[in-house]
Backbone as a ProteinNet text record, in pm:
[ID]
protein_1_A
[PRIMARY]
MADITSKYQGNVASEGMQNWRGDQVSVAQGGQSIYESSSVQLAELGSRKVVGDRVFRYAKAKQDIAAGSVVEYGGERLTSIAFGSSVTQGSGLNTFTITAATAISKDTYADGYLICEEGATDANLGMMYRIKSNALGSSAGTCKLTLYDPIAYAVKLTSTWSVNQNLYLNVISAILTKAAIGVAPIDVTTGDYFWVQTWGPTPALGTAAAGAQIAASVSGRCTLIGTAGETPIGVAVAALNAATNYGLTFLTIAP
[TERTIARY]
9601.4	9485.2	9502.1	9458.1	9470.2	9390.4	9437.8	9365.4	9236	9241	9121.5	9082.7	8961.9	8915.4	8800.3	8754.7	8648.2	8676.1	8639.3	8665.5	8590.2	8486.5	8409	8477.8	8585.4	8658.3	8769.9	8790.1	8894.7	8867.9	8973.9	8957.8	9063.3	9053.9	9152.4	9286.9	9389.6	9521.9	9570.3	9641.5	9687.9	9839.7	9906.3	10053	10109.7	10028	10078.9	10068.5	10152.8	10145.7	10168.8	10080.4	10090.7	10166	10228.3	10303.2	10398.6	10473.9	10559.4	10669.9	10705.7	10815.6	10783.8	10657.2	10616.4	10674.9	10733.9	10797.7	10731.2	10610.2	10537.5	10511.6	10542.2	10532.9	10388.4	10373.2	10243.3	10263.7	10207.7	10231.7	10099.9	10094.2	9971.7	9947.4	9823.6	9782	9817.2	9815.6	9833.4	9975.6	10069.5	10209.1	10250.8	10329.7	10395.1	10395.4	10349.8	10345.5	10486.6	10503.8	10633.1	10664.2	10565.2	10585	10609	10629.5	10650.8	10781.8	10847.8	10959.1	10910.2	10981.1	10937.6	11058	11041.7	11149.2	11146.7	11040.8	11029.6	11018.1	11068.4	11067.9	10931.5	10870.7	10736.7	10734.3	10849.4	10857.2	10998.1	11015.7	11148.5	11236.3	11363	11455.4	11461.7	11452.4	11454.5	11318.7	11214	11079.7	11045.6	10970.9	10938.4	10797.8	10784.1	10653.1	10636.8	10526.2	10496.8	10389.2	10417.4	10320.6	10308.3	10200.6	10184.3	10295.3	10371.1	10481.2	10616.5	10615.2	10739.8	10757.3	10883.4	10915.2	11005.6	10979.4	11053.6	11100.5	11205.8	11254.6	11266.9	11236.4	11238.1	11381.1	11419.7	11558.9	11566.7	11686.3	11713.4	11827.8	11810.8	11911	12018	12142.3	12254.8	12285.3	12234.4	12257.3	12136.5	12130.8	12025.1	12039	11927.5	11927.6	11818.6	11851.6	11755.5	11677.9	11552.7	11470.2	11539.5	11532.8	11594.2	11740.1	11796.7	11937.9	11955.5	12060.6	12098.6	12161	12119.2	12172.1	12245.9	12339.2	12417.7	12426.6	12468.3	12489.8	12597.2	12567.3	12665.2	12690.3	12656.2	12666	12807.4	12820.5	12949	12978.3	13108.4	13150.6	13275.2	13270.5	13386.3	13446.2	13575.6	13641.5	13749.8	13796	13900.9	13863.5	13740.9	13691.1	13777.7	13812.5	13891.7	13805	13833.2	13764.5	13844.1	13773.3	13844.5	13919.7	14031.5	14115.7	14045.1	13945	13875.2	13744.9	13713.2	13584.6	13592	13494.3	13478.2	13339.7	13321.6	13194.1	13162.7	13069.5	13026.5	12912	12863.1	12749.7	12618.6	12512.1	12379.8	12347.3	12440.1	12415.2	12374.2	12282.9	12242.4	12305.8	12421.2	12499.8	12641.1	12707.8	12842.4	12914.5	13023.5	13093.6	13221.2	13237.1	13356.3	13431	13553.9	13631	13629.2	13575.2	13559.8	13686.6	13737.1	13855.4	13820.7	13700	13649.2	13512.3	13463.7	13334.6	13222.5	13127.4	13012.9	12885.5	12801.1	12674.3	12577.2	12484.5	12384.8	12305.2	12288.9	12208.2	12257.1	12384.4	12442.7	12431	12440.1	12437.8	12310.6	12205.2	12078	12026.2	11981.7	11933.6	12044.3	12167.4	12280.9	12323.9	12449.4	12494.3	12629.4	12637.8	12762.1	12809	12930.2	12979.1	13113.8	13126.8	13255.2	13333.7	13439	13512.8	13635.1	13701.1	13820.3	13820.8	13872.7	13881.7	13890.3	14010.7	14033.3	13965.3	13958.5	13898.6	13764.5	13709	13582.3	13467.8	13375.9	13263.8	13167.3	13180.1	13096.3	13145.7	13260.7	13319.5	13220.5	13201.4	13109.4	12964.8	12937.7	12800.4	12772.7	12643.3	12601.1	12489.3	12495.4	12393.3	12339.5	12206.9	12144.2	12151.2	12190.2	12204.6	12072.8	12024.8	11900.5	11926.2	12034.4	12069.6	12214.5	12269.3	12401.9	12405.5	12483.1	12498	12594.2	12599.1	12696.8	12836.5	12928.7	13065.2	13164.5	13244.3	13345.2	13469.8	13550.3	13673.8	13763.4	13809.5	13896.6	13826.7	13693.9	13617	13534.9	13466.6	13385.7	13248.1	13189.6	13056.7	12979.9	12865.5	12787.5	12682.3	12681.2	12578.8	12475.1	12348	12240.8	12189.7	12182.3	12146	12003.1	11943	11810.2	11817.3	11924.7	11940.6	12067.3	12070.8	12191.2	12306.4	12428.5	12547.8	12544.6	12560.4	12543.4	12657.7	12779.8	12896.9	12985.7	13066.7	13159.3	13252.3	13271.8	13353.6	13499.8	13587.2	13730.6	13784.3	13861.8	13912.4	14011.1	14059.4	14152.1	14080.2	13947.4	13870.8	13860.5	13830	13808	13662.5	13597.4	13456.5	13443	13329	13298.2	13156.5	13134.5	13002.4	12963.8	12846.8	12802.6	12665.5	12646.5	12514.8	12416	12288.2	12183.1	12204.7	12177	12200.9	12123.1	12011.2	11925.3	11933.9	12034.9	12058	12168.4	12142.7	12243.3	12282.6	12183.8	12212.9	12252.5	12333.1	12385.5	12373.8	12387.4	12394.9	12518.9	12505.8	12613.2	12744.3	12850.9	12985.5	13083.4	13029.7	13107.7	13202.7	13162.3	13243.7	13184.8	13051.9	12984.2	12871.5	12801	12699.9	12580.4	12533.5	12412.1	12291.1	12190.9	12073.7	11942.5	11942.3	11816.8	11821.4	11702.3	11686.9	11584.6	11614.7	11523.6	11407.5	11282.4	11168.1	11130.1	11185.1	11152.9	11279.3	11272.9	11379.9	11373.1	11488.1	11493	11594.4	11559.4	11646.8	11727	11847	11934.2	11858.4	11869.9	11807.9	11665.9	11606.7	11468.8	11459.6	11344.2	11313.1	11229.2	11253.7	11179.6	11181.5	11101.8	11096.8	11188.3	11296.7	11387.2	11345.1	11335.6	11291.3	11405.2	11375	11477.2	11445.8	11323.2	11283.8	11172.9	11178.4	11070.6	11102.9	11006.5	11030.3	11042.4	11143.1	11161.9	11250.3	11229.6	11324	11452.8	11565.2	11694.2	11783.7	11873.1	11966.8	12086.4	12125.7	12245.7	12242.4	12336.8	12348.2	12364.3	12285.4	12294.4	12198.7	12230	12142.9	12025.4	11913	11795.5	11831.1	11791.2	11818.1	11950.9	12033.6	12165.4	12155.9	12240.7	12250.4	12319.3	12269.1	12322.1	12376.4	12461.4	12524.2	12530.1	12552.3	12566.8	12693.3	12685	12800.6	12814.1	12902.4	12923.8	12814.6	12805	12709	12564.9	12534.3	12397.4	12347.5	12438.5	12397.8	12410.4	12360.9	12383.7	12450.7	12516.7	12591.1	12593.8	12655.5	12667.8	12743.8	12698.9	12763.4	12905	12995.2	13132.2	13222.2	13168	13249.8	13363.9	13334.3	13439.2	13415	13354.6	13330.8	13223.6	13123.7	13020	12922.4	12838.4	12737.3	12625.7	12595.1	12483.3	12351.8	12264.6	12136.8	12015.5	12033.9	11917.8	11942.5	11835.6	11839.3	11774.3	11831.5	11770.5	11656.9	11535.7	11420.3	11418.9	11442.1	11454.2	11596.5	11636.4	11771.1	11786.6	11897.5	11931.3	12028.5	11981.7	12051.6	12160.9	12155.3	12255.6	12271.2	12385.5	12415.2	12318.8	12250.3	12156.5	12011.2	11988.1	11853.2	11812.7	11681.5	11627	11556.3	11578	11512.6	11457.2	11364.7	11300.5	11395.1	11408.4	11491.3	11408.2	11460.5	11397.9	11501.8	11474.8	11569.5	11559.7	11673.6	11676.5	11771.3	11746.2	11834.7	11777.2	11663.2	11599.7	11452.3	11406.1	11265.7	11168.2
-8434	-8485.5	-8635.7	-8680.8	-8822.1	-8908.6	-9027.6	-9120.7	-9168	-9187.2	-9230	-9119.7	-9071.1	-8961.3	-9003.4	-9129	-9181.4	-9327.3	-9371.5	-9510.5	-9607.5	-9560.1	-9645.9	-9667.7	-9594.3	-9610.3	-9713.8	-9770.1	-9870.8	-9991.1	-10059.1	-10174.2	-10278.6	-10391.6	-10497.8	-10447.7	-10462.3	-10412.3	-10474.9	-10395.7	-10441.9	-10453.8	-10458.2	-10460.8	-10597.3	-10699.2	-10833.3	-10915.9	-11017.2	-11109.8	-11039.2	-11062.6	-11000.7	-11092.5	-11032.6	-11108.3	-11207	-11157.2	-11242.9	-11312	-11256.5	-11317.6	-11460.9	-11485.6	-11621.5	-11678.4	-11594.2	-11648.3	-11601.4	-11549.2	-11510.5	-11634.9	-11627.6	-11745.6	-11794.1	-11925.2	-11987	-12098.4	-12080.4	-12174.9	-12223.4	-12352.2	-12409.1	-12356.3	-12361.5	-12324.1	-12181	-12093.5	-11952.5	-11905.4	-11999.8	-11959	-11883.5	-11779.1	-11708.4	-11559.1	-11481.6	-11336.7	-11278.2	-11158.6	-11089.4	-11048.5	-11054.9	-11018.4	-11140.9	-11256.7	-11379.7	-11446	-11512.1	-11600.7	-11743.4	-11840.7	-11978.9	-12070	-12169.4	-12266.1	-12376.2	-12381.8	-12479.2	-12404.4	-12462.8	-12397.7	-12411.8	-12297.8	-12296.9	-12250	-12216.2	-12175.3	-12203.8	-12202.8	-12224.3	-12102.6	-12127.1	-12016.8	-11930.5	-11799.3	-11707.6	-11681.3	-11749.9	-11723.3	-11576.3	-11523.1	-11379.6	-11355.8	-11254.6	-11218.7	-11068	-11024.6	-10882.3	-10842.5	-10741.2	-10688.9	-10539	-10498.5	-10357.7	-10312.3	-10210.5	-10159.9	-10212.5	-10323.4	-10383.1	-10524.7	-10564	-10698.1	-10768.5	-10897.3	-10977.3	-11107.5	-11166	-11297.7	-11384.6	-11514.1	-11605.3	-11646.3	-11635.5	-11657.5	-11732.5	-11782.7	-11848.3	-11776.6	-11748.2	-11673.1	-11765.3	-11726.1	-11800.5	-11754.5	-11635.3	-11578.7	-11494.4	-11450	-11358.1	-11227.8	-11177.2	-11054.5	-10962.1	-10834.8	-10737.4	-10672.6	-10636.2	-10566.4	-10438.7	-10411.2	-10291.6	-10306.6	-10426	-10449.7	-10488.8	-10436.8	-10480.5	-10619.3	-10712	-10847.8	-10881.6	-10974.8	-11014.6	-11165.9	-11212.3	-11354.7	-11407.6	-11517.2	-11574.8	-11721.6	-11767.5	-11908.7	-11957.2	-12088.1	-12151.1	-12150.2	-12154.7	-12155.6	-12241.4	-12334.4	-12416	-12364.8	-12339.5	-12289.8	-12387.2	-12365.2	-12451	-12597.9	-12627.9	-12765.2	-12857.4	-12972.3	-13070.1	-13191.3	-13252.9	-13375.4	-13495.4	-13604.7	-13727.7	-13769.8	-13836.9	-13870.6	-13959.5	-14035.3	-14125.1	-14065.9	-13943	-13882.9	-13820.3	-13849.5	-13780.3	-13718	-13612.2	-13541	-13490.8	-13554.6	-13509.2	-13411.6	-13362.8	-13270.2	-13347.3	-13276.7	-13336.8	-13408.7	-13412.3	-13478.6	-13375.9	-13413.6	-13321.2	-13359.1	-13425.1	-13454	-13399.7	-13374.1	-13317.1	-13368.4	-13439.8	-13502.8	-13426.4	-13394.5	-13322.6	-13407.7	-13369.9	-13430.9	-13334.6	-13380	-13294.6	-13290.8	-13170.8	-13157.3	-13190.8	-13157.8	-13191.9	-13257	-13318	-13386.4	-13287.2	-13330.6	-13247.1	-13319.9	-13255.6	-13315.4	-13317.4	-13410.4	-13420	-13291.1	-13244.2	-13126.6	-12995.1	-12991.1	-12864.6	-12757.7	-12799.3	-12703	-12711.1	-12772.6	-12779.4	-12638.3	-12615.9	-12485.8	-12381.2	-12428.4	-12338	-12327.7	-12289.3	-12255.6	-12319.5	-12379.8	-12435.8	-12344.8	-12292	-12192.1	-12234.9	-12221.7	-12247	-12116	-12111.1	-11986.5	-11971.8	-12081.8	-12077.5	-12197.5	-12177.1	-12286.4	-12231.7	-12208.8	-12140.6	-12210.8	-12344.1	-12418.5	-12480.5	-12439.5	-12495	-12403.3	-12453.6	-12372.9	-12336.5	-12401.2	-12368.7	-12245.4	-12193	-12080.2	-11964.1	-11915.4	-11804.4	-11846.5	-11977.3	-12025.8	-12073.7	-12073.9	-12117.2	-12219.1	-12320.6	-12424.1	-12433.1	-12441.4	-12447.9	-12590.7	-12604.8	-12736	-12778.1	-12896	-12948.2	-13018.2	-13095.7	-13168	-13212.5	-13255.9	-13316.5	-13435.2	-13536.4	-13656.5	-13628.4	-13720.2	-13711.9	-13727.7	-13641.3	-13648.5	-13661.1	-13766.3	-13784.8	-13704.5	-13679.2	-13604	-13674.9	-13598.2	-13649.8	-13752.5	-13762.5	-13854.3	-13778.1	-13850.4	-13784.6	-13748.9	-13645	-13598.6	-13562.5	-13624.8	-13601.9	-13494.2	-13394.1	-13291.6	-13328.1	-13310.2	-13326.3	-13187.2	-13156.3	-13023.2	-13021	-12901.7	-12887.7	-12900	-12849.9	-12851.4	-12926.2	-12986	-13058.4	-12964.1	-13012.7	-12937.8	-12919.7	-12796.6	-12767	-12818.1	-12814.8	-12850.6	-12949	-13023.1	-13117.4	-13042.5	-13099.4	-13036.1	-13074.9	-12977.2	-13002.1	-13027	-13129.2	-13163.3	-13060.4	-12972.1	-12867.2	-12740.4	-12738	-12618.7	-12603.9	-12482.7	-12454.4	-12413.7	-12481.5	-12455.6	-12417.4	-12353.3	-12326	-12371.9	-12407.7	-12446.8	-12350.4	-12290.2	-12186.9	-12221.3	-12197.6	-12218.3	-12113.8	-12143.4	-12051.6	-11913.4	-11809.6	-11671.6	-11634.6	-11702.6	-11666.8	-11767.3	-11854.4	-11949.4	-11897	-11902.6	-11861.6	-11714.2	-11627.1	-11483.8	-11430.4	-11323.5	-11265.5	-11113.8	-11049	-10903.1	-10860.2	-10755	-10712.6	-10688.5	-10748.1	-10723.2	-10694.8	-10674.9	-10638.5	-10747.5	-10872.9	-10981.6	-11035.3	-11020.5	-11069.7	-10973.4	-11002.8	-10911.7	-10895.4	-10769.9	-10741.4	-10787.8	-10845.1	-10895.4	-10832.2	-10752.5	-10691.5	-10638.9	-10611.5	-10560.9	-10647.5	-10685.4	-10767.9	-10683.1	-10722.6	-10643.9	-10672.8	-10781.2	-10822.4	-10875.9	-10895.5	-10965.1	-11113.2	-11171.8	-11311.9	-11387	-11509.5	-11594.7	-11687.5	-11721.1	-11812.5	-11936.7	-11968	-12087.9	-12069	-11952.2	-11929.1	-11883.2	-11910.7	-11865.2	-11738.2	-11644.6	-11519.2	-11455.5	-11351.3	-11275.6	-11154.2	-11152.3	-11038.3	-10942.6	-10814.5	-10717.9	-10681.7	-10680.2	-10652.1	-10529.6	-10479.5	-10366.5	-10287	-10153.8	-10068.4	-9998.3	-9923.5	-9844.9	-9932.1	-9903	-9976.1	-9894.7	-9903.8	-9841.1	-9921.1	-9851.1	-9918.3	-9848.4	-9923.9	-9873.8	-9808.6	-9688.8	-9628.7	-9477.6	-9420.4	-9275.3	-9235.7	-9138.1	-9084.2	-8966.6	-8873.5	-8759	-8799.6	-8731.7	-8758.1	-8739	-8834.2	-8827.3	-8885.6	-8925.7	-8980.1	-9128.5	-9171	-9313.8	-9381.3	-9500.2	-9569.3	-9707.1	-9757.6	-9887.7	-9961.9	-10093.2	-10173.3	-10132.8	-10135	-10105.6	-10216.4	-10200.5	-10304.5	-10302.7	-10413.9	-10429.3	-10410.7	-10451.7	-10445.9	-10306.6	-10210.8	-10072.2	-10037.8	-9919.9	-9865.2	-9729.4	-9685.2	-9560.3	-9499.6	-9383.4	-9320.1	-9411	-9417.9	-9503.1	-9453.9	-9546.7	-9510.6	-9485.4	-9491.1	-9464.9	-9564.7	-9691.5	-9793.4	-9904.4	-9868.9	-9967.2	-10068.7	-10031	-10123.8	-10151.8	-10255.4	-10290.2	-10185.9	-10122.3	-10028.2	-10099.8	-10036.2	-10100.9	-10012.3	-9880.7	-9796.5	-9650	-9580.9	-9436.5	-9405.7	-9310.7	-9264.9	-9168.8	-9204.7	-9117.1	-9005.1	-9042.9	-8946.4	-8953.8	-8851	-8850.6	-8962.6	-9036.9	-9137	-9067.9	-9039.1	-8943.5	-8999.5	-9126.8	-9181.2	-9329.5	-9382.9	-9524.3	-9615.7	-9563.2	-9645.6	-9613.9	-9525.6	-9487.1	-9549.2	-9545.6	-9602.9	-9493.3	-9492.9	-9394.2	-9461	-9394.1	-9450.3	-9450.9	-9567	-9581.1	-9646.8	-9643	-9713.9	-9810.5	-9940.6	-10043.1	-10067.2	-10089.8	-10119.5	-10236.7	-10347.5	-10464	-10566.6	-10626.9	-10726.6	-10692	-10646.9	-10604.6	-10722.2
-14929.4	-14857	-14834.6	-14723.2	-14690.1	-14786.4	-14812.5	-14899.7	-14834.4	-14701.6	-14628	-14531.5	-14540.5	-14454.6	-14364.4	-14374.8	-14291.2	-14261.1	-14139.9	-14104.2	-14194.1	-14259.8	-14348.3	-14483.5	-14506.9	-14631.8	-14621.4	-14503	-14486.7	-14574.6	-14615.7	-14704	-14674.4	-14742.4	-14725.9	-14776.8	-14696.4	-14733	-14862.9	-14942.4	-15073.1	-15079.9	-14961.6	-14963.1	-14996.1	-15004.4	-15026.4	-14899.7	-14887.8	-14775.3	-14643	-14548.2	-14416.6	-14320.2	-14217.1	-14116.7	-14184.2	-14281.4	-14363.2	-14285.2	-14168.8	-14093.2	-14054.2	-14016.9	-13986.2	-13858.8	-13772.3	-13652.7	-13523.7	-13534.6	-13414.9	-13330.9	-13203.5	-13118.7	-13104.9	-13097.9	-13074.5	-12972.6	-12854.4	-12746.1	-12688.8	-12659.3	-12601.1	-12460.9	-12416.7	-12281.3	-12244.9	-12343.7	-12313.4	-12304.4	-12294.7	-12295.5	-12171.3	-12191.6	-12081.3	-12108.3	-12013.1	-12025	-12020.6	-12075.3	-12067.4	-11924.5	-11836.1	-11695.8	-11607.3	-11668.9	-11593.8	-11636.8	-11540.6	-11573.1	-11550.2	-11606	-11594.1	-11572.3	-11485.1	-11462.5	-11567.2	-11646.5	-11756	-11887.2	-11994.2	-12124.9	-12190.2	-12225.9	-12283.3	-12428.1	-12484.7	-12625.2	-12675.3	-12805.3	-12861.4	-12833.7	-12805	-12783.9	-12909.6	-12888.9	-13001.4	-13062.1	-13012.7	-13063.1	-13045.4	-13137.9	-13139.8	-13088	-13001.4	-12945.7	-12956.9	-13014.5	-13028.9	-12929.1	-12849.8	-12752.8	-12778.3	-12843.2	-12878.3	-12971	-12929.4	-13011.5	-12964.7	-12890.8	-12841.6	-12895	-12916.2	-12965.9	-12865.4	-12843.6	-12746.3	-12810.8	-12753.5	-12793.4	-12668.5	-12684.6	-12571	-12539.1	-12413.1	-12374	-12241.1	-12211.5	-12083.8	-12014.7	-11885.2	-11808.7	-11752	-11767.7	-11710.7	-11569.1	-11532.3	-11400.1	-11361.5	-11236.9	-11195.4	-11274.6	-11326	-11405.2	-11351.2	-11334.3	-11282.3	-11395.5	-11367.5	-11465.8	-11512	-11642.3	-11697.7	-11732.7	-11707.6	-11738.2	-11884.7	-11945.2	-12078.7	-12067.4	-12152.9	-12146.5	-12275.9	-12265	-12381.2	-12389.6	-12504.6	-12530.2	-12436.6	-12369.5	-12277.3	-12303.1	-12424.5	-12456.9	-12485.5	-12499	-12526.5	-12675.9	-12707.5	-12847.2	-12861.9	-12956.4	-12987.9	-13118.3	-13118.8	-13240	-13285.4	-13406.9	-13464.2	-13452.2	-13493.4	-13487.3	-13572.9	-13518.8	-13593.6	-13627.3	-13740.1	-13777.7	-13730.9	-13707.2	-13680	-13805.8	-13790.7	-13905	-14006.1	-13960.4	-14051.1	-14104	-14064.7	-14101.1	-14239.3	-14321	-14448.7	-14451.4	-14524.9	-14524.2	-14664.4	-14730.1	-14860.7	-14849.4	-14961.5	-14961.6	-14947.8	-14910.2	-14904.2	-14775.4	-14680.5	-14552.7	-14447.3	-14359.5	-14253.2	-14120.1	-14126.6	-14007.1	-14026.9	-13915.7	-13920	-13796.5	-13815.5	-13704.4	-13671	-13543.9	-13497.8	-13396.4	-13370.9	-13262.8	-13144.2	-13032	-12914.8	-12831.7	-12804.8	-12719.1	-12575	-12535.1	-12401.8	-12418.3	-12312.8	-12319.5	-12350.6	-12432.2	-12469.9	-12430.7	-12350.5	-12309.9	-12427.6	-12423.4	-12529.7	-12541.1	-12663.9	-12698.7	-12637.8	-12600.5	-12554.6	-12661.6	-12787.7	-12898.3	-12981.9	-12926.8	-12997.5	-13026	-13149.3	-13196.4	-13200	-13201.3	-13216.3	-13361.7	-13383	-13517.4	-13549.1	-13667.2	-13719.4	-13832.4	-13820.9	-13916.3	-13974.3	-14106.9	-14171.9	-14170.5	-14089.4	-14068.3	-14159.1	-14186.5	-14271.7	-14364.3	-14485	-14581.2	-14722	-14766.2	-14893.8	-15010.4	-15005.2	-15116.2	-15078.9	-14966.7	-14919.6	-14961.1	-15043	-15090.8	-14978.4	-14862.9	-14746.7	-14671.5	-14708.2	-14636.7	-14625.8	-14501.9	-14478.5	-14462.4	-14469	-14455.4	-14312.9	-14275.9	-14142.7	-14155.9	-14070.3	-14066.1	-13923.5	-13911	-13778.5	-13725.2	-13599.2	-13536.5	-13472.7	-13506.5	-13449.3	-13316.7	-13311.8	-13189	-13198.5	-13086.5	-13088.8	-12994.3	-13034.2	-12952.1	-12837.6	-12744.4	-12635.6	-12694.2	-12653.2	-12703.6	-12590	-12591.4	-12486.3	-12518.8	-12419.3	-12438.4	-12538.6	-12638.2	-12745.5	-12833.1	-12820.5	-12904.2	-13007	-13092.6	-13194.2	-13137.8	-13193.4	-13153.1	-13279.6	-13298.9	-13419.8	-13397.3	-13486.4	-13487.5	-13592.9	-13561.2	-13658.9	-13693.6	-13822.5	-13869.5	-13923.6	-13924.8	-13983.4	-14135.5	-14194.5	-14339.3	-14377.2	-14495.5	-14537.4	-14570.3	-14551.9	-14590.7	-14743.3	-14788	-14930.4	-15016.7	-14961.5	-15041.3	-14965.1	-15039.5	-14976.6	-14881.5	-14763.2	-14660.3	-14678.1	-14673.9	-14681.1	-14540.1	-14523.3	-14390.8	-14338.3	-14425.2	-14381.7	-14338	-14350.6	-14313.6	-14162.2	-14118.2	-13976.2	-13956.2	-13866.7	-13836.1	-13688.6	-13655.4	-13514.8	-13484.8	-13359.7	-13311.6	-13200.4	-13212.8	-13118.7	-13063	-12933.6	-12874.5	-12926.2	-12907.6	-12948.8	-12887.6	-12966.3	-12924.8	-12798.7	-12773.9	-12661.1	-12545.8	-12551	-12442.3	-12351.4	-12220.1	-12120.7	-12134.2	-12142	-12150.4	-12013.1	-12013.9	-11890.3	-11893.8	-11778.5	-11775.5	-11853.1	-11931.5	-12020.6	-11945.6	-11998.6	-11945.5	-12059.2	-12179.3	-12298.3	-12344.8	-12328.6	-12382.3	-12512.3	-12528.6	-12648.9	-12685.6	-12792.1	-12844.9	-12750.3	-12736.5	-12660.4	-12740.6	-12672.4	-12743.7	-12698.8	-12589.1	-12547.2	-12405.3	-12352.4	-12215.2	-12143.4	-12019.7	-11940.4	-11888.6	-11913.7	-11866.9	-11722.4	-11665.7	-11528.8	-11461	-11328.2	-11257.5	-11294	-11322.2	-11363.9	-11278	-11239.6	-11159.5	-11249.5	-11207.1	-11282	-11328.1	-11457.1	-11511.9	-11561	-11535.3	-11576.9	-11722.3	-11781.8	-11917.3	-11908.4	-11999.9	-11996.7	-12134.7	-12150.8	-12275.6	-12263.9	-12340.5	-12339.5	-12450.9	-12419.1	-12519.7	-12613.9	-12743.7	-12844.9	-12930.7	-12922.4	-13008	-12939.5	-12957.4	-12908.7	-12778.4	-12724.5	-12602.8	-12478.6	-12396.3	-12270.9	-12178	-12047.6	-11953.8	-11949.6	-11938.4	-11931.7	-11831.3	-11772.5	-11673.3	-11742	-11694.9	-11752.1	-11757.4	-11831.8	-11844.4	-11990.8	-12033.9	-12170.2	-12181.1	-12269.5	-12292	-12379.8	-12363.5	-12446.5	-12593.8	-12677.2	-12819.6	-12861.6	-12765	-12796.2	-12830.4	-12922.9	-12950.5	-12832.8	-12797.6	-12681.1	-12718.2	-12631.2	-12651.8	-12519.3	-12526.2	-12405.6	-12332.5	-12200.3	-12117.8	-12014.1	-11916.8	-11816.3	-11710.5	-11637.7	-11527.2	-11572	-11695	-11743.2	-11774.1	-11789.8	-11815.7	-11963.1	-11998.5	-12130.9	-12115.6	-12221.6	-12216.7	-12356.1	-12370.6	-12501.6	-12596.4	-12720.2	-12818.5	-12846.4	-12867.5	-12901.8	-12783.3	-12661.8	-12543.5	-12531.3	-12556.9	-12548.2	-12649.4	-12762.6	-12867	-12834	-12755.1	-12714.4	-12828.5	-12810.4	-12908.5	-12910.1	-13024.4	-13031.6	-13002.3	-12925.1	-12893	-12920.7	-12940.7	-12965.6	-12937.7	-12893.6	-12870.2	-12735.7	-12662.7	-12536.9	-12570.4	-12535.5	-12558.5	-12455.5	-12330.7	-12221.7	-12167.1	-12094.5	-12037.1	-11935	-11945.2	-11845.4	-11750.4	-11629.6	-11544.6	-11455.7	-11425.3	-11333.6	-11357.5	-11317.6	-11340.4	-11267.3	-11165	-11088.4	-11122	-11220.5	-11259.2	-11392.6	-11416.6	-11540	-11618.7	-11750.6	-11836.2	-11960	-12026.5	-12145	-12263.6	-12324.6	-12444.1	-12554.7	-12677.6	-12788.2	-12843.8	-12822.5	-12865.9	-13016.4	-13078.8	-13222.6	-13248.3	-13180	-13193.2	-13290.6	-13256.3	-13343	-13356.4	-13472.3	-13489.3	-13487.9
[MASK]
+++++++++++++++++++++++++++++++++++++++++++++++++++++++++++++++++++++++++++++++++++++++++++++++++++++++++++++++++++++++++++++++++++++++++++++++++++++++++++++++++++++++++++++++++++++++++++++++++++++++++++++++++++++++++++++++++++++++++++++++++++++++++++++++

């Protein structure tokens, strides 16, 4: 028998802290609907918005994207970062200086990620630090990153680091080069900001049988999982009948 059998028996929930994620978007002047795109940024990239049983993240389009298209990360990434010969880096600092192989514009990597990828004796190995901002960096010159949190351990100059743009900056229609992050709920123009859906029911472009697990495919489509090693994105609720048709899916990317 149910614990509650009448609406008058409802009570204050006892599960503990509610809305523990703490990342629900809050924007002045009403913000931006999931059915609108914007030429100006009205929320932080990656901000989370819940609409009924659907979850969205705030993103910026690098190209024109059609409604119902699967989108993927299209940001820039610097690998095998080198330090300037005179640079030293102790622990407890929230700055990190790199040597830029090519010129870097100011804040290209703001809200992106700094990752220690290699370094046998570096205690930072496998750790990630969020980038708050970056200074202008000239070609073959130094470029200073400012981090939200201090570097936990002394940096070894022999380590290899990477710098990555924010996951929701410069998203593109899926072409299987990087991780899929969601489905566009509306048509979006290059450079516009919009809410990309990451969880819950949504129509998506592609082909798959009802109940089948689906993955990102080329040209912004989805297909049966495992067809070519694509990024898993969810389940087809209804049959997706043709490459040019849209069917109901349930996304399981970012709750």
